[in-house]
C-alpha positions in Angstrom: 3.8 5.0 12.0 2.6 8.4 11.0 5.1 10.1 13.2 8.1 10.2 10.9 9.6 13.6 10.5 10.6 12.8 6.9 9.2 14.5 3.9 6.8 12.1 2.4 6.1 12.2 -1.3 2.6 11.4 -2.6 2.5 8.1 -4.3 1.3 8.1 -7.9 1.6 4.3 -8.1 -0.5 1.5 -6.5 1.7 -0.4 -4.1 0.6 -3.6 -2.4 2.3 -6.5 -0.7 2.2 -10.1 -1.6 0.6 -13.6 -0.9 -2.2 -16.9 0.4 -5.8 -19.4 0.2 -8.7 -22.5 1.0 -9.8 -26.2 0.7 -11.6 -27.2 -2.4 -15.3 -27.7 -2.3 -16.8 -30.4 -4.4 -18.1 -29.0 -7.7 -19.9 -30.6 -10.6 -18.0 -30.2 -13.8 -20.1 -29.1 -16.7 -19.1 -29.0 -20.4 -17.9 -25.9 -22.1 -21.1 -25.5 -24.1 -23.1 -25.2 -20.9 -20.5 -23.0 -19.2 -19.9 -19.3 -19.7 -17.8 -19.2 -22.8 -19.5 -16.8 -25.2 -19.4 -17.4 -28.9 -17.6 -14.2 -29.8 -14.8 -15.0 -27.4 -14.4 -18.5 -28.7 -14.5 -17.5 -32.3 -11.9 -14.7 -31.8 -9.6 -17.2 -30.1 -10.2 -20.3 -32.3 -7.4 -19.5 -34.7 -4.8 -18.8 -31.9 -2.7 -21.5 -30.3 -1.2 -20.6 -26.9 2.4 -21.5 -26.3 3.2 -24.9 -24.9 6.1 -24.8 -22.5 8.3 -27.9 -22.0 7.9 -30.1 -19.0 10.8 -31.4 -17.0 10.0 -34.0 -14.2 10.9 -32.5 -10.8 9.9 -34.3 -7.6 9.1 -32.3 -4.4 8.8 -34.0 -1.0 7.6 -32.8 2.4 6.3 -34.6 5.4 6.0 -37.9 3.7 4.1 -36.5 0.7 5.7 -36.3 -2.8 4.4 -34.6 -6.0 5.7 -33.7 -9.4 6.2 -30.1 -10.5 7.1 -30.2 -14.2 7.2 -26.4 -14.4 9.8 -26.0 -11.7 12.4 -25.3 -14.3 10.8 -21.8 -14.8 12.3 -20.6 -11.5 15.6 -20.4 -13.4 15.1 -16.9 -14.9 18.4 -17.1 -16.7 17.3 -20.1 -18.8 17.0 -18.9 -22.4 14.1 -21.2 -22.9 12.1 -19.4 -20.2 12.8 -16.0 -21.6 11.7 -17.3 -25.0 8.6 -18.7 -23.5 7.7 -15.4 -21.9 8.1 -13.6 -25.2 5.9 -16.2 -26.9 3.2 -15.6 -24.2 3.4 -11.8 -24.7 2.9 -12.3 -28.4 -0.1 -14.6 -27.7 -1.6 -12.0 -25.3 -1.2 -9.3 -27.9 -2.8 -11.4 -30.6 -5.7 -12.4 -28.2 -6.4 -8.8 -27.5 -5.9 -7.5 -31.0 -9.6 -7.1 -31.7 -9.8 -4.7 -28.7 -7.3 -2.2 -29.9 -9.9 0.4 -30.7 -11.7 -0.3 -27.4 -8.4 0.2 -25.5 -7.9 3.5 -27.2 -11.4 4.6 -26.4 -11.0 3.7 -22.8 -7.6 5.4 -22.6 -9.0 8.6 -24.1 -11.8 8.6 -21.6 -9.4 8.2 -18.7 -7.1 10.9 -19.9 -9.9 13.3 -20.6 -10.8 13.2 -16.9 -7.3 14.3 -15.8 -6.4 18.0 -15.6 -3.5 19.1 -17.7 -1.4 19.8 -14.6 -1.8 17.8 -11.4 -0.6 19.6 -8.3 -0.7 19.4 -4.5 -1.1 22.5 -2.2 2.1 23.6 -0.5 2.8 22.5 3.0 5.0 24.5 5.3 8.0 22.9 7.0 10.2 25.4 8.8 10.9 28.3 6.5 9.9 26.4 3.4 6.8 25.6 1.5 7.1 22.1 -0.1 4.8 20.9 -2.8 4.7 18.7 -5.9 3.1 18.7 -9.3 3.0 16.8 -12.6 3.7 19.1 -15.5 1.5 19.2 -18.5 2.1 16.3 -20.8 4.6 14.7 -18.4 4.3 11.3 -16.7 5.8 11.8 -13.3 5.8 14.3 -10.4 8.3 17.1 -9.6 9.1 17.9 -6.0 9.6 21.6 -5.4 9.8 24.2 -2.7 9.7 28.0 -2.2 10.7 30.1 0.8 7.6 31.0 2.7 6.7 34.7 3.0 7.2 36.2 6.4 4.7 38.3 8.5 7.6 40.6 9.4 7.6 43.6 7.1 11.4 44.1 6.9 12.0 40.4 6.3 9.4 40.4 3.5 10.9 43.5 1.9 14.4 42.0 2.1 13.3 38.7 0.6 11.6 40.5 -2.3 14.7 42.5 -2.9 17.1 39.6 -3.1 14.7 37.5 -5.1 13.9 40.3 -7.6 10.4 40.8 -6.3 9.2 37.3 -6.2 10.2 34.0 -4.5 11.8 31.6 -6.9 10.9 28.0 -7.1 13.5 25.3 -6.4 13.1 22.0 -8.1 14.4 19.3 -5.6 13.7 16.2 -7.6 12.2 15.7 -11.1 11.2 12.1 -11.7 10.8 12.9 -15.4 14.5 13.9 -15.7 15.5 10.7 -13.9 13.5 8.6 -16.4 15.2 10.4 -19.2 18.6 10.1 -17.6 18.5 6.4 -17.2 16.9 5.9 -20.6 13.6 4.4 -21.6 12.3 1.8 -21.4 14.4 1.2 -18.3 12.6 1.2 -15.0 13.0 4.1 -12.6 11.5 4.3 -9.2 12.2 6.7 -6.3 11.8 4.9 -3.0 12.5 7.1 0.1 13.1 10.8 0.3 14.4 12.6 3.4 15.2 16.3 3.7 17.9 17.1 6.3 16.8 19.1 9.4 18.6 22.2 8.1 16.9 21.8 4.7 20.2 21.8 2.9 20.3 18.2 1.7 17.9 15.7 0.1 18.7 12.0 0.6 16.8 9.6 -1.6 16.9 6.1 -2.9 16.6 5.0 -6.5 15.8 1.7 -8.2 16.7 1.6 -11.9 16.1 -2.2 -12.5 12.9 -3.1 -10.7 14.6 -5.6 -8.4 14.3 -3.1 -5.4 18.1 -2.9 -4.9 17.9 0.8 -4.2 21.0 3.0 -4.4 21.5 6.0 -2.1 22.0 9.5 -3.5 22.4 12.7 -1.6 21.7 16.1 -3.3 23.1 19.4 -2.0 20.1 21.6 -2.4 22.2 24.8 -2.2 24.2 23.8 -5.4 21.8 21.3 -7.0 24.7 18.8 -7.2 24.9 15.2 -6.0 27.5 14.4 -3.4 30.1 12.3 -5.3 31.3 10.0 -2.5 27.9 8.6 -1.5 27.0 5.5 -3.5 25.6 2.8 -1.1 23.7 -0.1 -2.6 20.6 -2.0 -1.3 19.5 0.9 0.9 16.0 0.6 2.5 15.4 3.4 5.0 17.0 6.7 6.0 17.1 9.0 9.0 19.1 12.2 9.5 20.8 13.2 12.8 20.2 16.7 14.0 23.6 18.0 12.7 22.3 17.5 9.1 25.8 16.0 8.4 25.1 12.5 9.7 22.8 10.2 7.8 21.8 6.7 9.1 20.6 4.1 6.6 19.8 0.4 6.5 21.0 -2.0 3.8 19.3 -5.2 2.6 20.7 -8.7 2.1 20.2 -10.8 -1.0 16.7 -11.7 0.2 15.7 -8.1 0.4 15.5 -8.0 4.1 17.1 -4.8 5.5 20.3 -6.7 6.3 23.5 -8.0 4.9 24.6 -11.7 4.5 28.0 -12.5 5.8 29.2 -16.1 5.5 26.5 -18.2 7.2 25.0 -15.4 9.3 22.3 -12.9 8.5 23.2 -9.4 9.7 20.7 -6.6 9.6 22.9 -3.5 9.3 22.4 0.2 10.2 25.2 2.3 8.9 26.2 5.9 9.5 27.5 8.2 6.8 29.3 11.5 7.5 28.8 13.8 4.6 32.0 14.4 2.7 33.5 11.0 3.5 33.6 8.0 1.2 30.9 5.4 1.6 33.6 2.8 2.4 34.3 4.7 5.7 30.7 4.4 6.8 30.4 3.1 10.4 28.1 0.2 11.3 25.8 1.2 14.2 23.7 -1.9 14.6 23.5 -5.5 13.2 20.7 -8.0 13.4 21.4 -11.7 13.1 17.8 -13.0 13.0 16.8 -14.0 9.5 13.1 -13.5 10.3 13.5 -9.8 11.0 13.7 -6.6 9.0 15.3 -3.4 10.2 13.8 0.0 9.7 15.2 3.3 10.9 13.4 6.6 11.4 13.5 9.6 13.7 11.1 10.8 16.4 8.9 13.7 15.3 10.8 16.2 17.4 14.0 15.0 15.8 15.8 14.3 19.1 16.1 10.6 18.8 16.7 8.0 16.0 14.7 4.8 16.4 15.9 1.5 15.0 13.0 -1.0 14.6 13.8 -4.7 14.2 10.6 -6.2 13.0 8.9 -9.4 11.9 5.4 -9.0 10.5 3.9 -9.1 14.1 6.7 -8.5 16.5 9.1 -5.6 17.0 12.2 -4.8 19.0 12.9 -1.1 19.3 16.2 0.6 20.0 16.9 4.2 20.9 18.9 5.4 18.5 15.5 3.1 18.5 14.5 -0.5 17.5 11.2 -2.4 17.0 10.1 -6.1 16.4 9.8 -7.3 19.3 12.9 -4.9 19.5 13.2 -1.1 19.5 16.4 0.7 19.9 17.0 4.5 20.5 19.9 6.7 19.6 20.4 10.3 20.5 20.0 12.3 17.3 22.0 15.2 18.7 24.9 13.1 20.1 24.7 9.9 18.1 28.2 8.9 19.2 26.6 8.1 22.6 25.4 4.7 21.2 22.1 2.9 21.1 19.7 1.8 23.9 17.3 -1.1 23.6 13.7 -0.3 24.6 12.4 -3.9 25.0 13.4 -7.4 24.1 11.4 -9.3 21.5 8.2 -11.1 22.5 6.3 -13.0 19.8 3.3 -11.0 18.6 4.3 -7.8 20.5 5.1 -4.6 18.7 6.4 -1.2 19.9 6.2 2.2 18.2 8.2 4.9 20.0 7.8 8.7 19.9 9.3 11.5 22.1 7.7 14.6 23.6 8.9 17.0 26.3 11.2 14.6 28.2 8.8 11.6 27.8 8.9 8.6 25.5 5.4 7.7 24.3 5.0 4.0 23.2 2.1 2.6 21.2 2.1 -1.1 21.9 0.0 -4.3 22.1 2.2 -5.8 24.9 0.2 -7.7 27.5 -0.3 -5.5 30.6 -0.2 -8.5 33.0 -1.7 -11.9 33.5 -5.1 -10.5 34.4 -5.1 -7.8 31.6 -3.9 -9.6 28.5 -5.2 -7.9 25.4 -5.9 -11.2 23.6 -7.1 -9.4 20.5 -3.8 -7.7 20.0 -5.3 -4.2 20.4 -2.9 -1.3 20.9 -2.8 1.1 23.8 -0.6 4.1 24.7 2.0 4.2 27.5 4.8 6.6 28.4 7.8 7.0 30.6 10.5 9.5 31.4 13.5 9.4 29.1 15.7 7.8 31.8 13.1 5.1 32.6 12.8 3.8 29.0 14.3 0.4 30.0 12.4 0.1 33.3 9.2 -2.0 33.7 7.4 1.1 35.1 5.6 2.5 32.1 2.6 4.5 32.7 -0.6 3.6 30.8 -2.1 6.7 29.2 -4.9 5.6 27.0 -6.6 2.1 26.7 -9.0 1.0 24.0 -12.5 0.3 25.0 -15.4 -1.8 23.6 -16.2 0.8 20.9 -12.9 2.5 20.0 -9.5 1.0 19.1 -6.2 2.8 18.6 -4.4 2.4 15.3 -1.7 5.1 15.1 -0.4 8.3 16.5 1.4 11.5 15.4 3.1 14.1 17.6 3.4 17.8 17.4 4.8 20.3 20.0 1.3 21.3 21.2 -0.8 18.3 20.1 -1.1 14.5 19.9 -3.1 13.2 16.9 -4.7 9.7 17.3 -5.9 7.5 14.6 -8.9 5.5 15.9 -11.5 3.1 14.6 -15.0 2.9 16.0 -16.9 -0.2 14.9 -15.2 -0.1 11.5 -15.5 3.6 11.0 -12.1 5.6 10.9 -11.8 8.6 13.2 -9.2 11.2 14.0 -8.8 13.3 17.1 -6.3 15.7 18.7 -5.3 16.0 22.3 -3.5 19.0 23.8 0.1 18.4 24.9 1.7 18.0 27.3 -0.6 15.6 29.1 -0.8 16.1 32.8 1.5 13.6 34.6 -0.4 13.7 37.9 -2.6 10.6 37.6 -2.2 7.1 38.9 -4.4 5.3 36.5 -4.9 5.4 32.7 -7.4 8.0 31.6 -10.4 7.5 29.4 -10.0 9.2 26.1 -12.9 11.5 26.8 -11.2 12.7 30.0 -8.3 14.1 27.8 -10.7 16.5 26.1 -10.2 15.2 22.6 -11.2 17.2 19.5 -12.6 14.8 17.0 -11.9 16.0 13.5 -15.1 16.7 11.5 -15.4 14.1 8.7 -18.0 13.3 6.0 -20.9 11.3 7.3 -20.5 8.8 4.5 -17.8 6.1 4.7 -14.4 7.5 3.7 -10.7 6.7 3.7 -8.4 8.9 5.6 -4.7 9.2 4.7 -2.3 11.4 6.6 -0.5 14.2 4.8 3.2 14.8 5.2 2.9 16.7 8.5 6.6 16.9 9.0 6.7 20.3 10.8 6.7 19.4 14.5 5.9 23.0 15.5 2.8 23.2 13.4 -0.7 23.4 14.9 -2.4 22.4 11.7 -2.8 18.7 10.8 -3.3 17.9 7.1 -5.3 14.8 6.0 -6.5 13.5 2.7 -10.1 12.3 2.7 -11.6 10.2 -0.1 -14.4 7.8 -0.8 -15.5 5.7 -3.8 -17.7 8.6 -4.9 -15.7 11.5 -3.7 -12.4 12.7 -5.3 -9.5 13.2 -2.8 -10.0 16.2 -0.5 -7.1 17.8 1.3 -8.3 19.2 4.7 -6.3 21.2 7.2 -7.4 20.8 10.8 -6.3 23.7 13.0 -5.9 21.9 16.4 -5.5 25.1 18.4 -8.6 26.8 17.1 -10.5 23.6 16.5 -11.4 24.7 13.0 -10.8 23.2 9.6 -10.5 24.3 6.0 -10.6 22.4 2.7 -7.5 23.5 0.8 -7.7 21.4 -2.3 -9.8 18.7 -4.1 -8.7 16.5 -6.9 -10.0 17.8 -10.2 -12.1 15.5 -12.4 -13.0 16.8 -15.8 -15.8 15.9 -18.2 -17.9 14.2 -15.6 -21.5 15.5 -15.2 -24.0 15.2 -12.4 -21.7 16.4 -9.7 -23.1 17.7 -6.5 -21.8 20.0 -3.8 -21.8 18.5 -0.4 -20.6 19.6 3.0 -20.0 18.2 6.4 -23.0 17.4 8.6 -24.3 20.7 10.0 -23.7 19.6 13.6 -20.0 19.1 12.7 -19.3 22.3 10.9 -17.0 24.7 12.7 -16.3 28.3 11.5 -13.0 28.8 9.9 -10.8 31.9 10.5 -7.7 31.9 8.5 -4.6 33.4 10.0 -2.7 36.2 8.3 0.2 33.9 7.4 -2.2 31.4 5.8 -3.7 34.2 3.7 -0.2 35.1 2.5 1.1 31.7 1.9 -1.7 29.5 0.6 -3.0 30.9 -2.7 -4.8 27.6 -3.3 -7.4 28.2 -0.6 -10.6 29.7 -1.9 -12.4 31.0 1.2 -15.8 31.1 -0.4 -15.9 27.3 -0.8 -14.1 26.3 2.4 -16.7 24.0 3.8 -17.9 22.3 0.6 -16.5 19.7 -1.8 -17.7 17.9 -4.8 -18.9 14.3 -4.9 -20.7 12.1 -7.4 -23.2 10.5 -5.1 -26.1 11.6 -7.3 -24.6 9.9 -10.4 -23.0 6.8 -8.7 -24.5 4.8 -5.9 -22.2 3.6 -3.0 -23.9 1.0 -0.8 -22.3 -0.8 2.1 -23.7 -4.2 2.8 -22.8 -7.0 5.3 -22.5 -10.5 3.8 -22.9 -13.6 5.9 -19.9 -15.9 5.4 -19.7 -19.6 5.8 -19.3 -19.4 9.6 -21.9 -16.7 10.2 -19.4 -13.8 10.4 -20.6 -10.6 8.7 -18.2 -9.4 5.9 -18.3 -5.7 4.8 -19.0 -5.3 1.1 -18.9 -1.9 -0.6 -21.0 -1.9 -3.9 -20.7 0.8 -6.6 -22.8 1.3 -9.6 -24.1 4.0 -11.9 -27.6 5.3 -11.0 -28.3 5.6 -14.7 -26.6 2.6 -16.4 -27.0 -0.2 -13.9 -29.8 -2.7 -14.5 -30.7 -5.0 -11.7 -30.2 -8.6 -12.5 -28.6 -7.8 -15.9 -25.4 -6.0 -15.2 -21.9 -7.4 -15.2 -19.8 -7.0 -12.1 -16.2 -6.9 -10.8 -15.4 -8.1 -7.3 -12.1 -7.0 -5.7 -10.4 -8.0 -2.5 -7.0 -8.4 -0.8 -7.2 -10.0 2.6 -3.6 -10.2 3.8 -1.1 -8.5 6.1 -3.8 -6.6 7.9 -4.0 -4.2 4.9 -7.3 -2.4 4.3 -9.0 -2.8 0.9 -8.6 0.3 -1.1 -11.9 2.2 -1.0 -10.5 5.5 -2.2 -11.6 7.5 -5.3 -10.5 6.0 -8.6 -11.5 8.0 -11.7 -10.6 5.2 -14.1 -13.3 3.1 -12.5 -16.0 5.3 -14.1 -15.3 3.7 -17.5 -16.7 0.5 -16.1 -19.5 2.1 -14.1 -20.7 4.1 -17.1 -21.0 0.9 -19.1 -23.4 -0.5 -16.5 -20.9 -2.5 -14.5 -21.0 -3.0 -10.8 -17.7 -2.7 -8.9 -17.7 -4.4 -5.4 -14.9 -4.2 -2.8 -14.8 -7.0 -0.3 -13.2 -6.4 3.1 -12.5 -10.1 3.8 -10.8 -11.4 6.9 -7.0 -11.1 6.8 -7.3 -7.5 6.0 -7.5 -4.5 8.3 -11.0 -4.5 9.8 -11.9 -2.5 12.9 -9.3 -4.1 15.1 -6.3 -6.6 14.9 -8.6 -9.6 15.4 -9.9 -9.2 11.8 -6.4 -9.8 10.5 -5.7 -12.6 12.9 -8.9 -14.5 11.8 -7.8 -14.5 8.2 -4.1 -15.4 8.4 -2.0 -18.6 8.8 -4.2 -21.5 9.8 -7.3 -19.3 9.5 -6.6 -18.3 5.9 -9.5 -20.3 4.5 -11.8 -17.8 6.1 -10.6 -15.2 3.7 -11.4 -17.4 0.7 -14.8 -18.3 2.0 -15.5 -14.6 2.6 -14.6 -13.7 -1.0 -16.8 -16.5 -2.4 -19.7 -15.5 -0.2 -19.5 -11.9 -1.4 -19.5 -13.1 -5.0 -22.6 -15.3 -4.4 -24.3 -12.4 -2.6 -23.9 -10.1 -5.6 -25.5 -12.6 -7.9 -28.3 -13.7 -5.4 -29.3 -10.1 -4.7 -29.4 -9.1 -8.3 -26.6 -6.6 -8.3 -24.8 -8.8 -10.9 -26.2 -11.1 -13.5 -25.4 -14.7 -13.0 -22.5 -15.8 -15.2 -21.3 -12.2 -15.6 -19.1 -11.8 -12.5 -15.4 -11.1 -12.7 -12.7 -11.0 -10.0 -9.5 -9.0 -9.6 -6.7 -8.6 -7.2 -2.9 -7.9 -7.0 0.0 -9.7 -5.4 -0.9 -11.5 -2.2 -4.6 -10.7 -2.9 -4.4 -13.0 -5.9 -4.0 -16.0 -3.6 -7.6 -15.0 -2.5 -8.9 -14.9 -6.1 -7.0 -18.0 -7.3 -8.2 -20.1 -4.4 -11.8 -18.8 -4.8 -11.7 -19.9 -8.5 -10.5 -23.4 -7.4 -13.2 -23.5 -4.8 -16.0 -22.4 -7.1 -14.8 -22.0 -10.8 -18.4 -21.5 -12.1 -18.9 -18.4 -10.0 -16.6 -16.3 -12.1 -16.6 -15.5 -15.8 -13.2 -13.8 -15.8 -10.4 -12.8 -13.5 -7.4 -10.4 -13.6 -4.4 -11.6 -11.5 -1.7 -8.9 -11.3 1.8 -10.1 -10.2 0.1 -12.9 -8.4 1.2 -15.0 -5.5 -0.2 -18.4 -6.4 2.5 -21.1 -5.9 2.2 -20.7 -2.2 3.5 -24.1 -1.0 6.6 -24.4 -3.2 7.5 -20.8 -2.5 7.3 -21.1 1.2 9.3 -24.3 1.1 12.2 -22.4 -0.5 13.9 -20.4 2.3 16.3 -18.9 -0.2 13.6 -16.7 -1.8 13.0 -13.1 -0.8 10.3 -12.6 1.8 9.7 -16.4 2.4 10.9 -16.6 6.0 9.2 -13.3 6.8 5.9 -14.6 5.4 5.8 -17.6 7.7 3.8 -15.5 10.2 1.3 -14.5 7.6 0.8 -17.7 5.7 2.3 -20.4 7.8 5.6 -22.4 7.8 5.3 -25.5 5.6 8.3 -27.1 7.4 5.9 -27.7 10.3 3.6 -30.6 9.3 0.3 -29.1 10.6 0.9 -25.8 8.8 2.0 -27.6 5.7 -1.3 -29.4 5.5 -3.2 -26.1 5.9 -1.1 -24.5 3.1 -1.5 -27.4 0.7 -5.3 -27.4 1.2 -5.7 -23.9 -0.3 -2.5 -23.2 -2.4 -4.0 -22.2 -5.8 -1.2 -23.8 -7.9 -1.7 -27.1 -6.1 -5.5 -27.2 -6.2 -6.4 -26.6 -9.9 -9.3 -28.9 -10.8 -8.4 -31.1 -13.7 -10.8 -31.1 -16.6 -12.9 -28.3 -15.2 -14.0 -25.2 -17.1 -12.1 -22.2 -15.7 -12.8 -18.5 -16.3 -11.0 -16.3 -18.8 -7.9 -14.9 -17.1 -5.5 -12.0 -17.6 -2.3 -12.8 -15.6 0.5 -10.2 -15.4 4.1 -10.6 -14.3 7.4 -8.7 -14.1 10.7 -10.3 -15.1 12.6 -8.5 -12.3 10.0 -8.9 -9.6 11.8 -9.5 -6.3 8.6 -10.1 -4.3 6.7 -12.6 -6.4 8.9 -14.5 -8.8 8.0 -14.2 -12.4 7.8 -18.0 -12.6 4.7 -18.1 -10.3 2.3 -16.5 -12.7 4.0 -18.4 -15.6 3.6 -21.7 -13.9 0.0 -21.0 -13.0 -0.9 -20.2 -16.6 1.0 -23.3 -17.9 -0.7 -25.6 -15.4 -4.2 -24.1 -15.9 -3.9 -24.6 -19.7 -2.5 -28.1 -19.3 -5.1 -29.3 -16.7 -8.4 -27.6 -17.4 -10.9 -27.5 -20.2 -8.8 -26.9 -23.4 -11.5 -24.6 -25.0 -11.7 -22.4 -21.9 -7.9 -22.3 -21.3 -7.4 -20.6 -24.7 -8.7 -17.5 -23.0 -6.1 -17.5 -20.3 -3.3 -15.1 -21.2 0.0 -14.1 -19.6 1.5 -10.6 -20.1 5.0 -10.1 -18.7 6.9 -6.8 -18.4 10.4 -7.5 -19.4 11.6 -4.4 -17.6 10.5 -3.2 -14.1 9.6 -5.0 -11.0 6.7 -5.7 -8.6 5.3 -2.2 -8.6 3.9 -0.4 -11.6 6.5 2.0 -13.1 3.9 3.9 -15.1 3.1 7.5 -14.4 -0.3 9.0 -14.9 -0.5 8.1 -18.6 1.1 4.7 -18.1 -1.5 3.9 -15.4 -4.3 4.8 -17.7 -2.9 2.6 -20.5 -2.6 -0.3 -18.2 -6.2 0.2 -16.8 -7.5 0.4 -20.4 -5.9 -2.9 -21.3 -7.4 -4.5 -18.1 -10.9 -3.2 -18.7 -10.8 -4.1 -22.4 -10.0 -7.7 -21.3 -13.0 -7.7 -19.0 -15.3 -6.3 -21.6 -14.2 -8.9 -24.1 -14.4 -11.8 -21.7 -17.9 -10.9 -20.7 -19.0 -10.4 -24.3 -19.9 -6.7 -24.3 -16.8 -5.0 -25.5 -18.8 -3.4 -28.4 -21.1 -1.6 -26.0 -20.5 2.0 -25.0 
């Protein structure tokens, strides 16, 4: 939830989840000469021979069905033959892409030229400090910094100037670049969680130096700049400080990367308590979870008065105070943590709780059934509250219910305001409500009765991401607004004055045809900066407060609704260059995800311009299984309904061709992690729809993975993709699992498949097995253009900084341009 009081660090890496897919339609198999293989691609590959891995018979049985999996041996990542095979595949991929070296450099240069020398975020006040981050010139990674905020009080300001020599010095809290150097290239370094203590004297953070997501805990004394020597916990997932700033709570994961620890035959999800200055061996266990289907997360309420322990499956939570959520939420007093934990509610399948605290009340965002007559069958959330002492009673007071038009998605609390994240018929909204809410009402109130202030937003479709917003006493809410044609805009909404200001916009260099846009005139509110804001925020340029730049004149962004196989309308966002696109003749790239209720990423991506400027269409399909306007969109694309996601994706691809956005036989597909199940199954369902595909750390061997309970995330993913140990769900999974439905003898599209050796979410063997089986089973001529590129260091998430990301994108785009036969075009 957005209500964490922790200091969040802007992510410079794309992070997605993993995994799932659909039954195979009958297709007529054509010969390679009548398929999409172009002569230049065939000629460039004719002299190359892809590696041929060994086969070892391995029989798999389930529910009376048996099958042979000759590439099962690849799941042993310690096998020298497997490492040798991955190295051979890397060599083959490099040779296959050798003729695109100059193109890759050209694309990389374009992408780098759009980036400013220094990338920075505007400072955000938290207590007496201004926190901010930036990427130094010619550096890869961000640096987290702070400065003392100037005071309105004259004597205080003069004293501060005196002790600081006339200026406020910058403190570097964490430098990712130094960490990368410290642990040595090419080793992987990734910072997971950062938490600043309530007194601002300590920074607790987690660090992964292998890519396997076994994070180690480190605590830095910000007064001395030194790490505390006795803190060295391993496998740490989440952190929360007690109010005394000397007590830190943290969760540890088991071998399957659940926040737990395995002890003999029992799974224990552990929350531990560390007292600064004491050895980690003396840390006290506060909570343990024995259910292997649950993960434990710990955070604090926004006002810092309670710690919440959340024990979660993907769809159920239990919350404790010190607090827990899965079906279970537990609460612990952050001022007197020794008082122990209190369970909010017991687990109920499909029910979640998210707890906050304000002025003596607990506020709970939940989808729990109200009663037999008022069951929210769609799983929509509503807001309830109770007095602190009544948290375990059944007498919770309903505050806000969703209606036919608006659904509740999230909340964030401040001393004087409540911020609600809403969705109105697929359009995201934000509003604030004055706090405290009057207690004297017997029935829930309509949202309009609480006098909400709806934050002014662009009239065009946009993505809204909350800022850090860790200062509970602040009256200003910070949000990041973005769209496919508008670079990220950071907006401060003053909830007391009901005004807003644009404090920063992502800089994009060397791109012409920009236009200045502003909010719709009916939404514009005058802005009156306070004296403190004038002093503190030198990034704000008052003369341009209500305007920002977009590229709508140069790049079109159209939102269409595509009819899927069952008549449901699927949102499809289509991007193209107003100048370079040619109707009926342009190549196109279709992207989707469709899992975990996660929204398709429609934010600004400057690297994408390198495709659009070459006449490409980029389309983003919001298929079922993703976020949608309410939880029913996710439910209708998960588990036994997963086939809907695949049909939706195929329908969107067919629409692009039929309506002339993309030329027939020039459509590519791309996704990452669990979204690759979508792409892989769509290729099996209709292999002639796509000319090329990019599958990044892909979840493809769905059935075999879900049958193996020892693998990370497997048991947790039963709610999302189904449990193959149950016969009916096994049959659903087998019907769409990409690895199990490759069409023998068929022509398949060119494919770039990526993997990471230390990936703990999707085993490196999954993409390796997919490539081996596609080459072995499908048209031999086409399969030469299927390549596997494995990172031998790092894990599921990209470890590259700003230059590394550009290099990776340049390689991907060069593959697409080569595969579609136009890699010599500008």
